[in-house]
C-alpha positions in Angstrom: -17.0 -2.5 -31.4 -16.8 0.2 -28.7 -15.8 3.8 -29.8 -12.5 4.9 -28.3 -12.5 8.4 -27.0 -9.3 10.4 -26.8 -9.2 12.5 -23.7 -7.9 16.1 -23.8 -5.2 17.1 -21.4 -7.9 19.0 -19.4 -10.1 15.9 -19.3 -7.3 13.7 -18.4 -6.3 16.0 -15.5 -9.8 16.3 -14.2 -10.4 12.4 -14.3 -7.0 12.0 -12.4 -8.1 14.5 -9.8 -11.5 12.9 -9.4 -9.9 9.4 -9.0 -7.7 10.8 -6.4 -10.8 12.4 -4.5 -9.4 15.9 -5.1 -12.3 17.6 -6.8 -15.1 17.0 -4.4 -15.0 15.8 -0.8 -16.7 12.4 -0.7 -18.4 10.5 2.1 -16.9 7.1 2.6 -15.0 5.0 5.2 -11.2 5.6 5.5 -10.4 2.0 4.6 -12.4 2.3 1.4 -10.7 5.7 0.6 -7.1 4.2 1.1 -8.0 1.3 -1.2 -9.2 3.7 -3.9 -6.1 6.0 -3.5 -3.8 2.9 -3.8 -1.4 4.0 -1.1 -1.1 7.0 1.2 2.4 8.3 2.2 2.7 8.0 6.0 6.3 8.6 6.7 5.3 11.8 8.7 2.5 10.6 11.0 0.0 13.4 10.3 0.2 13.0 6.5 -2.5 10.4 6.0 -4.8 12.2 8.4 -4.4 15.4 6.5 -4.8 13.6 3.2 -7.9 12.0 4.2 -9.4 14.9 6.0 -9.0 17.0 2.8 -10.7 14.3 0.5 -13.5 12.9 2.9 -16.6 14.6 4.2 -17.0 13.8 7.9 -13.5 12.3 8.2 -12.6 11.4 11.8 -9.1 10.3 12.9 -10.8 7.5 15.0 -12.0 5.9 11.7 -8.6 5.5 10.3 -7.2 4.4 13.7 -9.9 1.7 13.8 -9.2 0.5 10.3 -5.4 0.1 11.2 -6.3 -1.6 14.5 -8.6 -4.1 12.9 -6.1 -4.7 10.0 -8.1 -3.4 7.1 -5.5 -0.8 6.6 -1.7 -1.7 7.0 1.1 0.7 7.7 4.3 -0.6 6.3 7.5 0.3 4.6 6.8 0.2 0.9 7.7 2.5 -2.0 10.9 4.3 -1.8 11.7 2.7 1.5 9.1 5.0 3.3 6.0 4.2 5.3 2.7 4.1 3.5 -0.8 3.1 4.4 -2.3 0.5 2.0 -5.6 -1.5 2.1 -5.1 -5.0 3.5 -6.0 -6.6 0.1 -3.5 -4.5 -1.8 -0.7 -5.0 0.7 0.6 -8.3 -0.8 1.1 -6.9 -4.3 2.9 -3.8 -3.0 5.0 -5.7 -0.5 6.0 -8.3 -3.1 6.9 -5.5 -5.5 8.9 -3.7 -2.9 10.6 -6.7 -1.4 11.5 -8.0 -4.9 13.2 -4.6 -5.6 14.6 -3.8 -2.2 16.1 -7.2 -1.3 17.4 -8.3 -4.7 19.4 -11.4 -4.4 23.1 -11.2 -5.4 23.9 -13.2 -8.6 24.2 -16.9 -7.9 22.1 -16.7 -4.7 19.4 -19.4 -4.3 16.1 -18.2 -5.9 13.2 -17.4 -3.5 9.5 -18.5 -4.1 7.8 -17.6 -7.3 5.9 -14.4 -7.2 2.3 -16.1 -6.7 3.7 -18.1 -3.7 5.3 -14.9 -2.2 2.0 -12.9 -2.6 0.0 -15.9 -1.0 2.5 -16.1 1.8 2.2 -12.3 2.5 -1.5 -12.4 2.4 -1.5 -15.1 5.2 1.3 -13.4 7.1 -0.5 -10.0 7.1 -3.7 -11.4 8.5 -2.6 -9.8 11.8 -0.3 -6.8 12.7 3.4 -7.7 12.6 6.5 -5.9 14.0 9.3 -4.8 11.8 11.6 -7.6 13.0 8.9 -10.2 12.3 8.5 -8.8 8.7 12.3 -8.9 8.3 12.6 -12.4 9.5 9.9 -13.5 7.0 11.5 -11.7 4.2 14.9 -13.3 5.0 13.3 -16.7 4.9 11.5 -16.0 1.7 14.6 -14.6 -0.1 17.1 -17.0 1.2 18.6 -14.6 3.8 19.4 -11.7 1.6 17.2 -9.1 3.3 19.3 -6.0 4.2 18.4 -3.5 6.8 17.6 0.1 6.0 
């Protein structure tokens, strides 16, 4: 049986900072860093560039822009209704959670697809860049028309 180690507050803080790439700048592609970080706040356009520049050795804005252009990083409205950058593989989980919360169906409304179907649909849908209107239309179809603006 593995021995369980209890972390001190200091060790827990240091491991969190290391996980968030805040102790030592690392060399890795922007899309790998975005995946490791989970999601980067991007409501203010310079924010993800500053966040990655402070974490990644040799970071170039063109690397992040290329990742967004090729679709390995997606910029979308997610947590708290603000723009975030997420890795393409993680987008369906974030989007399903956000859409489930943000566009809750009124009681008695027709139920949308089960979560695994929603996630699979979002994976296929996010295979290429989409406009906000395309995303809203897809969510309206998936939720029975209960998507609200804002």
